[in-house]
N, CA, C and O atoms as a GROMACS GRO file, in nm:
protein
  576
    1MET      N    1   0.109  -0.112  -0.015
    1MET     CA    2  -0.019  -0.013  -0.032
    1MET      C    3   0.080   0.160  -0.005
    1MET      O    4   0.176   0.174   0.071
    2SER      N    5   0.036   0.237  -0.068
    2SER     CA    6   0.128   0.350  -0.082
    2SER      C    7   0.122   0.401   0.059
    2SER      O    8   0.052   0.349   0.146
    3PRO      N    9   0.213   0.524   0.081
    3PRO     CA   10   0.190   0.564   0.225
    3PRO      C   11   0.084   0.698   0.186
    3PRO      O   12   0.047   0.758   0.286
    4SER      N   13   0.054   0.728   0.111
    4SER     CA   14  -0.070   0.842   0.092
    4SER      C   15  -0.189   0.784   0.118
    4SER      O   16  -0.200   0.662   0.100
    5VAL      N   17  -0.281   0.849   0.157
    5VAL     CA   18  -0.417   0.823   0.175
    5VAL      C   19  -0.501   0.874   0.127
    5VAL      O   20  -0.510   0.992   0.159
    6PRO      N   21  -0.593   0.828   0.042
    6PRO     CA   22  -0.724   0.905  -0.035
    6PRO      C   23  -0.758   0.975   0.078
    6PRO      O   24  -0.733   0.960   0.198
    7ARG      N   25  -0.850   1.094  -0.019
    7ARG     CA   26  -0.955   1.194   0.072
    7ARG      C   27  -1.070   1.080   0.102
    7ARG      O   28  -1.117   0.984   0.041
    8GLY      N   29  -1.089   1.148   0.240
    8GLY     CA   30  -1.186   1.076   0.295
    8GLY      C   31  -1.196   0.928   0.371
    8GLY      O   32  -1.290   0.858   0.408
    9TRP      N   33  -1.048   0.916   0.375
    9TRP     CA   34  -0.980   0.821   0.465
    9TRP      C   35  -0.901   0.862   0.572
    9TRP      O   36  -0.847   0.972   0.560
   10CYS      N   37  -0.883   0.796   0.678
   10CYS     CA   38  -0.798   0.772   0.767
   10CYS      C   39  -0.696   0.673   0.798
   10CYS      O   40  -0.741   0.558   0.797
   11ALA      N   41  -0.607   0.681   0.819
   11ALA     CA   42  -0.500   0.559   0.838
   11ALA      C   43  -0.413   0.559   0.965
   11ALA      O   44  -0.353   0.662   0.997
   12ALA      N   45  -0.407   0.465   1.027
   12ALA     CA   46  -0.329   0.493   1.142
   12ALA      C   47  -0.275   0.324   1.170
   12ALA      O   48  -0.331   0.225   1.122
   13PRO      N   49  -0.188   0.322   1.236
   13PRO     CA   50  -0.149   0.180   1.315
   13PRO      C   51  -0.227   0.123   1.426
   13PRO      O   52  -0.338   0.172   1.445
   14SER      N   53  -0.198   0.050   1.482
   14SER     CA   54  -0.315  -0.031   1.563
   14SER      C   55  -0.439   0.005   1.565
   14SER      O   56  -0.473   0.053   1.673
   15PRO      N   57  -0.532  -0.002   1.474
   15PRO     CA   58  -0.657   0.011   1.462
   15PRO      C   59  -0.751   0.016   1.617
   15PRO      O   60  -0.838   0.097   1.648
   16ASP      N   61  -0.708  -0.075   1.679
   16ASP     CA   62  -0.775  -0.100   1.808
   16ASP      C   63  -0.717  -0.032   1.890
   16ASP      O   64  -0.794  -0.011   1.984
   17ALA      N   65  -0.621   0.014   1.903
   17ALA     CA   66  -0.559   0.098   2.033
   17ALA      C   67  -0.651   0.230   2.074
   17ALA      O   68  -0.677   0.320   1.994
   18LEU      N   69  -0.698   0.225   2.223
   18LEU     CA   70  -0.747   0.335   2.247
   18LEU      C   71  -0.662   0.445   2.259
   18LEU      O   72  -0.539   0.434   2.262
   19GLY      N   73  -0.737   0.577   2.267
   19GLY     CA   74  -0.733   0.676   2.294
   19GLY      C   75  -0.800   0.766   2.379
   19GLY      O   76  -0.909   0.707   2.380
   20THR      N   77  -0.817   0.867   2.453
   20THR     CA   78  -0.920   0.954   2.494
   20THR      C   79  -0.885   1.092   2.491
   20THR      O   80  -0.837   1.160   2.582
   21PRO      N   81  -0.923   1.130   2.351
   21PRO     CA   82  -0.909   1.259   2.314
   21PRO      C   83  -0.978   1.368   2.415
   21PRO      O   84  -1.086   1.355   2.472
   22VAL      N   85  -0.902   1.460   2.420
   22VAL     CA   86  -0.973   1.611   2.518
   22VAL      C   87  -0.974   1.723   2.415
   22VAL      O   88  -0.884   1.760   2.340
   23HIS      N   89  -1.112   1.773   2.431
   23HIS     CA   90  -1.121   1.891   2.354
   23HIS      C   91  -1.035   2.026   2.406
   23HIS      O   92  -1.030   2.049   2.527
   24GLU      N   93  -0.979   2.099   2.326
   24GLU     CA   94  -0.881   2.188   2.371
   24GLU      C   95  -0.972   2.304   2.429
   24GLU      O   96  -0.917   2.388   2.500
   25ALA      N   97  -1.122   2.315   2.400
   25ALA     CA   98  -1.168   2.377   2.511
   25ALA      C   99  -1.194   2.363   2.630
   25ALA      O  100  -1.220   2.458   2.706
   26ASP      N  101  -1.190   2.223   2.669
   26ASP     CA  102  -1.222   2.180   2.806
   26ASP      C  103  -1.085   2.213   2.843
   26ASP      O  104  -1.079   2.305   2.925
   27ILE      N  105  -0.965   2.162   2.804
   27ILE     CA  106  -0.838   2.235   2.871
   27ILE      C  107  -0.855   2.345   2.897
   27ILE      O  108  -0.869   2.356   3.018
   28ALA      N  109  -0.863   2.454   2.838
   28ALA     CA  110  -0.896   2.607   2.866
   28ALA      C  111  -0.982   2.635   2.974
   28ALA      O  112  -0.941   2.706   3.065
   29GLU      N  113  -1.134   2.573   2.975
   29GLU     CA  114  -1.211   2.583   3.071
   29GLU      C  115  -1.180   2.559   3.210
   29GLU      O  116  -1.230   2.622   3.303
   30VAL      N  117  -1.080   2.446   3.221
   30VAL     CA  118  -1.048   2.373   3.348
   30VAL      C  119  -0.907   2.456   3.400
   30VAL      O  120  -0.868   2.460   3.517
   31ALA      N  121  -0.852   2.508   3.305
   31ALA     CA  122  -0.747   2.609   3.322
   31ALA      C  123  -0.800   2.722   3.371
   31ALA      O  124  -0.756   2.753   3.482
   32VAL      N  125  -0.897   2.808   3.315
   32VAL     CA  126  -0.942   2.913   3.372
   32VAL      C  127  -0.996   2.913   3.511
   32VAL      O  128  -0.983   3.000   3.598
   33ALA      N  129  -1.056   2.805   3.515
   33ALA     CA  130  -1.151   2.757   3.647
   33ALA      C  131  -1.012   2.723   3.775
   33ALA      O  132  -1.033   2.744   3.895
   34ALA      N  133  -0.915   2.685   3.737
   34ALA     CA  134  -0.821   2.686   3.813
   34ALA      C  135  -0.756   2.774   3.872
   34ALA      O  136  -0.718   2.768   3.989
   35LEU      N  137  -0.731   2.891   3.768
   35LEU     CA  138  -0.654   2.998   3.783
   35LEU      C  139  -0.772   3.115   3.851
   35LEU      O  140  -0.722   3.184   3.939
   36VAL      N  141  -0.910   3.143   3.825
   36VAL     CA  142  -0.984   3.219   3.888
   36VAL      C  143  -1.114   3.175   3.981
   36VAL      O  144  -1.204   3.255   4.002
   37GLU      N  145  -1.114   3.079   4.018
   37GLU     CA  146  -1.209   3.015   4.104
   37GLU      C  147  -1.130   2.978   4.241
   37GLU      O  148  -1.010   2.950   4.251
   38ASP      N  149  -1.210   2.985   4.323
   38ASP     CA  150  -1.154   2.948   4.476
   38ASP      C  151  -1.175   2.780   4.464
   38ASP      O  152  -1.259   2.717   4.399
   39GLY      N  153  -1.051   2.727   4.561
   39GLY     CA  154  -1.049   2.580   4.586
   39GLY      C  155  -0.962   2.497   4.502
   39GLY      O  156  -0.962   2.374   4.499
   40HIS      N  157  -0.896   2.565   4.442
   40HIS     CA  158  -0.803   2.502   4.319
   40HIS      C  159  -0.656   2.485   4.379
   40HIS      O  160  -0.576   2.397   4.348
   41ALA      N  161  -0.632   2.605   4.487
   41ALA     CA  162  -0.475   2.617   4.528
   41ALA      C  163  -0.437   2.470   4.571
   41ALA      O  164  -0.500   2.396   4.646
   42GLY      N  165  -0.310   2.446   4.503
   42GLY     CA  166  -0.227   2.344   4.524
   42GLY      C  167  -0.275   2.173   4.452
   42GLY      O  168  -0.226   2.062   4.476
   43GLN      N  169  -0.386   2.212   4.361
   43GLN     CA  170  -0.453   2.102   4.278
   43GLN      C  171  -0.387   2.091   4.159
   43GLN      O  172  -0.356   2.190   4.093
   44ALA      N  173  -0.356   1.950   4.118
   44ALA     CA  174  -0.318   1.908   3.990
   44ALA      C  175  -0.394   1.835   3.930
   44ALA      O  176  -0.432   1.732   3.985
   45TYR      N  177  -0.428   1.860   3.831
   45TYR     CA  178  -0.534   1.785   3.727
   45TYR      C  179  -0.494   1.736   3.595
   45TYR      O  180  -0.430   1.801   3.512
   46SER      N  181  -0.554   1.568   3.575
   46SER     CA  182  -0.519   1.522   3.488
   46SER      C  183  -0.625   1.523   3.395
   46SER      O  184  -0.740   1.506   3.436
   47LEU      N  185  -0.599   1.544   3.260
   47LEU     CA  186  -0.732   1.561   3.165
   47LEU      C  187  -0.742   1.473   3.077
   47LEU      O  188  -0.635   1.429   3.035
   48SER      N  189  -0.887   1.409   3.012
   48SER     CA  190  -0.903   1.313   2.936
   48SER      C  191  -1.033   1.356   2.843
   48SER      O  192  -1.113   1.439   2.884
   49GLY      N  193  -1.043   1.307   2.747
   49GLY     CA  194  -1.179   1.329   2.680
   49GLY      C  195  -1.295   1.237   2.762
   49GLY      O  196  -1.259   1.172   2.860
   50PRO      N  197  -1.407   1.235   2.726
   50PRO     CA  198  -1.507   1.190   2.826
   50PRO      C  199  -1.546   1.001   2.772
   50PRO      O  200  -1.616   0.915   2.825
   51GLN      N  201  -1.452   1.002   2.630
   51GLN     CA  202  -1.464   0.844   2.599
   51GLN      C  203  -1.334   0.799   2.577
   51GLN      O  204  -1.232   0.864   2.556
   52ALA      N  205  -1.353   0.677   2.585
   52ALA     CA  206  -1.214   0.574   2.533
   52ALA      C  207  -1.240   0.528   2.386
   52ALA      O  208  -1.301   0.423   2.364
   53LEU      N  209  -1.188   0.617   2.273
   53LEU     CA  210  -1.209   0.535   2.154
   53LEU      C  211  -1.117   0.482   2.091
   53LEU      O  212  -1.011   0.533   2.125
   54SER      N  213  -1.100   0.386   1.999
   54SER     CA  214  -1.001   0.336   1.944
   54SER      C  215  -0.978   0.399   1.797
   54SER      O  216  -1.055   0.472   1.736
   55HIS      N  217  -0.848   0.349   1.755
   55HIS     CA  218  -0.846   0.454   1.621
   55HIS      C  219  -0.958   0.446   1.533
   55HIS      O  220  -0.987   0.548   1.472
   56ARG      N  221  -1.038   0.326   1.514
   56ARG     CA  222  -1.137   0.311   1.428
   56ARG      C  223  -1.268   0.416   1.477
   56ARG      O  224  -1.319   0.510   1.416
   57GLU      N  225  -1.292   0.369   1.585
   57GLU     CA  226  -1.403   0.466   1.651
   57GLU      C  227  -1.335   0.599   1.641
   57GLU      O  228  -1.422   0.676   1.601
   58GLN      N  229  -1.229   0.660   1.658
   58GLN     CA  230  -1.224   0.794   1.628
   58GLN      C  231  -1.211   0.843   1.505
   58GLN      O  232  -1.208   0.965   1.511
   59ALA      N  233  -1.200   0.798   1.384
   59ALA     CA  234  -1.214   0.786   1.281
   59ALA      C  235  -1.378   0.806   1.256
   59ALA      O  236  -1.426   0.914   1.219
   60ALA      N  237  -1.437   0.717   1.274
   60ALA     CA  238  -1.609   0.741   1.303
   60ALA      C  239  -1.674   0.867   1.365
   60ALA      O  240  -1.777   0.918   1.323
   61ALA      N  241  -1.589   0.918   1.486
   61ALA     CA  242  -1.648   1.051   1.549
   61ALA      C  243  -1.609   1.150   1.488
   61ALA      O  244  -1.670   1.257   1.496
   62VAL      N  245  -1.511   1.139   1.422
   62VAL     CA  246  -1.454   1.264   1.363
   62VAL      C  247  -1.552   1.250   1.211
   62VAL      O  248  -1.585   1.365   1.180
   63GLY      N  249  -1.577   1.203   1.166
   63GLY     CA  250  -1.686   1.194   1.064
   63GLY      C  251  -1.791   1.216   1.086
   63GLY      O  252  -1.849   1.288   1.005
   64GLU      N  253  -1.852   1.177   1.184
   64GLU     CA  254  -1.982   1.192   1.247
   64GLU      C  255  -1.967   1.375   1.255
   64GLU      O  256  -2.013   1.453   1.171
   65GLY      N  257  -1.912   1.402   1.345
   65GLY     CA  258  -1.857   1.561   1.352
   65GLY      C  259  -1.890   1.621   1.210
   65GLY      O  260  -1.980   1.703   1.191
   66LEU      N  261  -1.825   1.582   1.135
   66LEU     CA  262  -1.784   1.654   1.002
   66LEU      C  263  -1.917   1.641   0.908
   66LEU      O  264  -1.931   1.711   0.807
   67GLY      N  265  -2.004   1.555   0.947
   67GLY     CA  266  -2.140   1.540   0.872
   67GLY      C  267  -2.122   1.428   0.744
   67GLY      O  268  -2.198   1.415   0.649
   68ARG      N  269  -2.000   1.355   0.771
   68ARG     CA  270  -1.979   1.288   0.655
   68ARG      C  271  -1.902   1.123   0.707
   68ARG      O  272  -1.824   1.131   0.802
   69SER      N  273  -1.924   0.990   0.650
   69SER     CA  274  -1.836   0.909   0.702
   69SER      C  275  -1.699   0.935   0.638
   69SER      O  276  -1.683   1.009   0.540
   70LEU      N  277  -1.608   0.871   0.696
   70LEU     CA  278  -1.471   0.830   0.671
   70LEU      C  279  -1.419   0.719   0.670
   70LEU      O  280  -1.408   0.676   0.784
   71ARG      N  281  -1.387   0.662   0.604
   71ARG     CA  282  -1.291   0.496   0.604
   71ARG      C  283  -1.194   0.502   0.671
   71ARG      O  284  -1.122   0.601   0.656
   72PHE      N  285  -1.157   0.409   0.761
   72PHE     CA  286  -1.048   0.385   0.842
   72PHE      C  287  -0.957   0.268   0.776
   72PHE      O  288  -1.010   0.157   0.773
   73GLU      N  289  -0.832   0.280   0.726
   73GLU     CA  290  -0.745   0.195   0.671
   73GLU      C  291  -0.628   0.175   0.761
   73GLU      O  292  -0.552   0.270   0.778
   74PRO      N  293  -0.599   0.036   0.835
   74PRO     CA  294  -0.527   0.030   0.947
   74PRO      C  295  -0.355   0.059   0.847
   74PRO      O  296  -0.350   0.084   0.727
   75LEU      N  297  -0.280   0.051   0.905
   75LEU     CA  298  -0.128   0.070   0.850
   75LEU      C  299  -0.061  -0.006   0.923
   75LEU      O  300  -0.091  -0.026   1.041
   76THR      N  301   0.051  -0.066   0.857
   76THR     CA  302   0.152  -0.139   0.918
   76THR      C  303   0.246  -0.063   0.966
   76THR      O  304   0.275   0.031   0.893
   77TYR      N  305   0.321  -0.074   1.096
   77TYR     CA  306   0.458   0.030   1.155
   77TYR      C  307   0.529   0.079   1.004
   77TYR      O  308   0.515   0.196   0.970
   78GLY      N  309   0.593  -0.004   0.926
   78GLY     CA  310   0.662   0.049   0.794
   78GLY      C  311   0.586   0.124   0.728
   78GLY      O  312   0.655   0.197   0.657
   79GLN      N  313   0.466   0.144   0.714
   79GLN     CA  314   0.344   0.203   0.609
   79GLN      C  315   0.313   0.342   0.703
   79GLN      O  316   0.271   0.448   0.654
   80ALA      N  317   0.345   0.320   0.852
   80ALA     CA  318   0.297   0.473   0.925
   80ALA      C  319   0.393   0.548   0.926
   80ALA      O  320   0.376   0.670   0.929
   81ARG      N  321   0.534   0.485   0.924
   81ARG     CA  322   0.646   0.572   0.921
   81ARG      C  323   0.667   0.588   0.803
   81ARG      O  324   0.763   0.659   0.829
   82ALA      N  325   0.666   0.588   0.724
   82ALA     CA  326   0.698   0.616   0.586
   82ALA      C  327   0.577   0.708   0.553
   82ALA      O  328   0.617   0.806   0.490
   83ALA      N  329   0.448   0.709   0.574
   83ALA     CA  330   0.375   0.821   0.546
   83ALA      C  331   0.399   0.933   0.641
   83ALA      O  332   0.362   1.045   0.606
   84TYR      N  333   0.449   0.919   0.742
   84TYR     CA  334   0.494   1.039   0.850
   84TYR      C  335   0.618   1.091   0.749
   84TYR      O  336   0.612   1.208   0.711
   85ILE      N  337   0.686   1.040   0.722
   85ILE     CA  338   0.833   1.108   0.720
   85ILE      C  339   0.768   1.170   0.565
   85ILE      O  340   0.796   1.286   0.532
   86THR      N  341   0.694   1.095   0.488
   86THR     CA  342   0.655   1.158   0.339
   86THR      C  343   0.604   1.300   0.370
   86THR      O  344   0.630   1.397   0.299
   87ALA      N  345   0.528   1.304   0.483
   87ALA     CA  346   0.447   1.420   0.516
   87ALA      C  347   0.531   1.524   0.571
   87ALA      O  348   0.476   1.632   0.593
   88GLY      N  349   0.662   1.512   0.598
   88GLY     CA  350   0.740   1.597   0.643
   88GLY      C  351   0.813   1.588   0.806
   88GLY      O  352   0.891   1.667   0.859
   89ILE      N  353   0.758   1.476   0.853
   89ILE     CA  354   0.789   1.437   1.012
   89ILE      C  355   0.932   1.385   0.987
   89ILE      O  356   0.971   1.314   0.895
   90PRO      N  357   1.004   1.442   1.099
   90PRO     CA  358   1.139   1.398   1.073
   90PRO      C  359   1.147   1.250   1.122
   90PRO      O  360   1.055   1.218   1.197
   91GLN      N  361   1.243   1.152   1.092
   91GLN     CA  362   1.222   1.002   1.141
   91GLN      C  363   1.241   1.005   1.256
   91GLN      O  364   1.140   0.957   1.307
   92GLU      N  365   1.321   1.038   1.345
   92GLU     CA  366   1.302   1.078   1.475
   92GLU      C  367   1.161   1.070   1.541
   92GLU      O  368   1.119   0.986   1.620
   93ILE      N  369   1.109   1.164   1.497
   93ILE     CA  370   0.963   1.200   1.553
   93ILE      C  371   0.848   1.122   1.494
   93ILE      O  372   0.736   1.102   1.539
   94ALA      N  373   0.906   1.085   1.382
   94ALA     CA  374   0.797   0.960   1.341
   94ALA      C  375   0.781   0.859   1.425
   94ALA      O  376   0.677   0.814   1.473
   95GLU      N  377   0.930   0.815   1.446
   95GLU     CA  378   0.957   0.677   1.506
   95GLU      C  379   0.899   0.685   1.689
   95GLU      O  380   0.855   0.589   1.753
   96TYR      N  381   0.914   0.819   1.736
   96TYR     CA  382   0.884   0.850   1.869
   96TYR      C  383   0.727   0.831   1.858
   96TYR      O  384   0.691   0.740   1.932
   97LEU      N  385   0.636   0.882   1.798
   97LEU     CA  386   0.497   0.889   1.789
   97LEU      C  387   0.458   0.762   1.746
   97LEU      O  388   0.347   0.724   1.784
   98LEU      N  389   0.525   0.686   1.674
   98LEU     CA  390   0.464   0.518   1.680
   98LEU      C  391   0.492   0.474   1.786
   98LEU      O  392   0.412   0.389   1.827
   99GLY      N  393   0.595   0.504   1.863
   99GLY     CA  394   0.634   0.435   1.989
   99GLY      C  395   0.524   0.443   2.108
   99GLY      O  396   0.486   0.354   2.184
  100TYR      N  397   0.490   0.566   2.099
  100TYR     CA  398   0.352   0.646   2.150
  100TYR      C  399   0.242   0.579   2.138
  100TYR      O  400   0.184   0.536   2.237
  101GLN      N  401   0.200   0.561   2.017
  101GLN     CA  402   0.101   0.482   1.985
  101GLN      C  403   0.104   0.331   2.013
  101GLN      O  404   0.004   0.276   2.060
  102ALA      N  405   0.212   0.264   1.988
  102ALA     CA  406   0.202   0.119   2.037
  102ALA      C  407   0.194   0.113   2.214
  102ALA      O  408   0.138   0.026   2.280
  103GLU      N  409   0.252   0.204   2.253
  103GLU     CA  410   0.247   0.209   2.393
  103GLU      C  411   0.049   0.242   2.418
  103GLU      O  412  -0.012   0.144   2.459
  104TYR      N  413  -0.002   0.321   2.403
  104TYR     CA  414  -0.112   0.307   2.429
  104TYR      C  415  -0.206   0.178   2.354
  104TYR      O  416  -0.326   0.170   2.380
  105ALA      N  417  -0.157   0.102   2.281
  105ALA     CA  418  -0.218  -0.016   2.244
  105ALA      C  419  -0.192  -0.112   2.321
  105ALA      O  420  -0.260  -0.214   2.316
  106GLU      N  421  -0.066  -0.096   2.429
  106GLU     CA  422   0.009  -0.233   2.498
  106GLU      C  423  -0.128  -0.161   2.625
  106GLU      O  424  -0.237  -0.216   2.642
  107GLU      N  425  -0.088  -0.042   2.689
  107GLU     CA  426  -0.160   0.011   2.809
  107GLU      C  427  -0.237   0.119   2.768
  107GLU      O  428  -0.181   0.227   2.749
  108PRO      N  429  -0.387   0.105   2.748
  108PRO     CA  430  -0.485   0.199   2.724
  108PRO      C  431  -0.505   0.292   2.830
  108PRO      O  432  -0.535   0.256   2.944
  109PRO      N  433  -0.487   0.419   2.794
  109PRO     CA  434  -0.549   0.514   2.893
  109PRO      C  435  -0.679   0.517   2.910
  109PRO      O  436  -0.764   0.487   2.825
  110SER      N  437  -0.704   0.568   3.062
  110SER     CA  438  -0.837   0.557   3.102
  110SER      C  439  -0.870   0.679   3.086
  110SER      O  440  -0.796   0.774   3.061
  111VAL      N  441  -1.041   0.675   3.106
  111VAL     CA  442  -1.109   0.808   3.104
  111VAL      C  443  -1.108   0.875   3.223
  111VAL      O  444  -1.125   0.801   3.320
  112LEU      N  445  -1.090   1.022   3.253
  112LEU     CA  446  -1.049   1.066   3.394
  112LEU      C  447  -1.140   1.176   3.430
  112LEU      O  448  -1.179   1.261   3.350
  113PRO      N  449  -1.176   1.169   3.573
  113PRO     CA  450  -1.266   1.245   3.598
  113PRO      C  451  -1.275   1.363   3.612
  113PRO      O  452  -1.387   1.414   3.621
  114ASP      N  453  -1.131   1.457   3.620
  114ASP     CA  454  -1.112   1.550   3.638
  114ASP      C  455  -1.187   1.684   3.572
  114ASP      O  456  -1.226   1.784   3.634
  115VAL      N  457  -1.195   1.660   3.436
  115VAL     CA  458  -1.273   1.747   3.326
  115VAL      C  459  -1.440   1.756   3.396
  115VAL      O  460  -1.500   1.864   3.408
  116GLU      N  461  -1.473   1.682   3.419
  116GLU     CA  462  -1.642   1.680   3.462
  116GLU      C  463  -1.620   1.711   3.604
  116GLU      O  464  -1.717   1.780   3.634
  117ARG      N  465  -1.556   1.700   3.691
  117ARG     CA  466  -1.520   1.750   3.829
  117ARG      C  467  -1.511   1.878   3.836
  117ARG      O  468  -1.582   1.946   3.910
  118VAL      N  469  -1.417   1.928   3.753
  118VAL     CA  470  -1.389   2.099   3.777
  118VAL      C  471  -1.482   2.132   3.686
  118VAL      O  472  -1.490   2.252   3.712
  119LEU      N  473  -1.567   2.112   3.587
  119LEU     CA  474  -1.655   2.186   3.522
  119LEU      C  475  -1.798   2.182   3.548
  119LEU      O  476  -1.889   2.262   3.525
  120GLY      N  477  -1.794   2.028   3.618
  120GLY     CA  478  -1.965   2.026   3.669
  120GLY      C  479  -2.046   1.975   3.548
  120GLY      O  480  -2.168   1.967   3.561
  121ARG      N  481  -1.990   1.942   3.434
  121ARG     CA  482  -2.031   1.876   3.291
  121ARG      C  483  -1.939   1.780   3.250
  121ARG      O  484  -1.827   1.794   3.299
  122PRO      N  485  -1.958   1.672   3.162
  122PRO     CA  486  -1.902   1.609   3.089
  122PRO      C  487  -1.819   1.676   2.973
  122PRO      O  488  -1.871   1.747   2.887
  123GLY      N  489  -1.690   1.647   2.980
  123GLY     CA  490  -1.601   1.682   2.859
  123GLY      C  491  -1.696   1.671   2.705
  123GLY      O  492  -1.793   1.598   2.684
  124ARG      N  493  -1.635   1.762   2.617
  124ARG     CA  494  -1.678   1.744   2.505
  124ARG      C  495  -1.624   1.604   2.438
  124ARG      O  496  -1.517   1.549   2.465
  125THR      N  497  -1.722   1.559   2.345
  125THR     CA  498  -1.676   1.450   2.281
  125THR      C  499  -1.604   1.479   2.145
  125THR      O  500  -1.634   1.582   2.085
  126LEU      N  501  -1.500   1.383   2.086
  126LEU     CA  502  -1.435   1.398   1.980
  126LEU      C  503  -1.547   1.459   1.850
  126LEU      O  504  -1.516   1.555   1.780
  127ALA      N  505  -1.664   1.392   1.835
  127ALA     CA  506  -1.738   1.430   1.746
  127ALA      C  507  -1.784   1.595   1.737
  127ALA      O  508  -1.799   1.659   1.633
  128GLN      N  509  -1.801   1.637   1.862
  128GLN     CA  510  -1.807   1.762   1.902
  128GLN      C  511  -1.702   1.852   1.852
  128GLN      O  512  -1.722   1.966   1.810
  129TRP      N  513  -1.571   1.782   1.860
  129TRP     CA  514  -1.459   1.882   1.848
  129TRP      C  515  -1.462   1.906   1.697
  129TRP      O  516  -1.462   2.016   1.641
  130ALA      N  517  -1.463   1.789   1.644
  130ALA     CA  518  -1.445   1.773   1.437
  130ALA      C  519  -1.571   1.865   1.440
  130ALA      O  520  -1.542   1.965   1.374
  131ALA      N  521  -1.665   1.873   1.475
  131ALA     CA  522  -1.786   1.971   1.402
  131ALA      C  523  -1.745   2.093   1.481
  131ALA      O  524  -1.801   2.193   1.438
  132ASP      N  525  -1.673   2.113   1.572
  132ASP     CA  526  -1.618   2.290   1.598
  132ASP      C  527  -1.537   2.319   1.509
  132ASP      O  528  -1.516   2.439   1.487
  133HIS      N  529  -1.472   2.225   1.436
  133HIS     CA  530  -1.341   2.256   1.380
  133HIS      C  531  -1.377   2.210   1.208
  133HIS      O  532  -1.294   2.190   1.119
  134ARG      N  533  -1.486   2.203   1.202
  134ARG     CA  534  -1.538   2.156   1.059
  134ARG      C  535  -1.484   2.239   0.949
  134ARG      O  536  -1.421   2.189   0.855
  135ALA      N  537  -1.515   2.394   0.963
  135ALA     CA  538  -1.425   2.463   0.851
  135ALA      C  539  -1.278   2.447   0.862
  135ALA      O  540  -1.212   2.440   0.758
  136ASP      N  541  -1.236   2.443   0.948
  136ASP     CA  542  -1.066   2.435   0.972
  136ASP      C  543  -1.048   2.298   0.878
  136ASP      O  544  -0.994   2.300   0.767
  137LEU      N  545  -1.098   2.186   0.939
  137LEU     CA  546  -1.057   2.065   0.869
  137LEU      C  547  -1.087   2.054   0.726
  137LEU      O  548  -0.991   2.015   0.658
  138SER      N  549  -1.190   2.076   0.668
  138SER     CA  550  -1.244   2.074   0.534
  138SER      C  551  -1.169   2.193   0.463
  138SER      O  552  -1.160   2.184   0.341
  139GLN      N  553  -1.122   2.289   0.516
  139GLN     CA  554  -1.031   2.372   0.448
  139GLN      C  555  -0.882   2.338   0.418
  139GLN      O  556  -0.825   2.378   0.316
  140GLU      N  557  -0.814   2.247   0.530
  140GLU     CA  558  -0.706   2.199   0.518
  140GLU      C  559  -0.686   2.064   0.406
  140GLU      O  560  -0.592   2.032   0.333
  141ALA      N  561  -0.801   2.011   0.426
  141ALA     CA  562  -0.814   1.894   0.337
  141ALA      C  563  -0.865   1.920   0.198
  141ALA      O  564  -0.875   1.829   0.117
  142GLY      N  565  -0.900   2.064   0.165
  142GLY     CA  566  -0.957   2.131   0.040
  142GLY      C  567  -1.068   2.097   0.001
  142GLY      O  568  -1.090   2.082  -0.119
  143LEU      N  569  -1.162   2.076   0.098
  143LEU     CA  570  -1.280   2.045   0.072
  143LEU      C  571  -1.372   2.139   0.078
  143LEU      O  572  -1.491   2.110   0.077
  144SER      N  573  -1.324   2.271   0.086
  144SER     CA  574  -1.398   2.392   0.102
  144SER      C  575  -1.423   2.478  -0.043
  144SER      O  576  -1.485   2.584  -0.042
   0.00000   0.00000   0.00000
């Protein structure tokens, strides 16, 4: 398989490895609360998104947020490494990213309670993140 991925496809190694993507707006809101509200002195918060999603499920969630389906294509380590390097990522960083992804496949992250605890509501989903960034993602992908 070529390291390039057709439009409308997502590709990654370890398709069933879990991640807990967190929306940057939730990170910002927790930071603001910690800085301006009482009761946060001396606290350290570990943040995650509200769902543990496999790479396949993440592609589906992004597609949902964009209002279209995305096809997921699993890659081997070598294919992913070549794709990262072709995209301009230095070899050392590509290998670091792949190692990080492999670690998540071996030891999946957990959904953590701090976003909901601090904000009083669940964190935003990955589908919400994609919907919030629809214009950015469409423009970058040349879809607008």
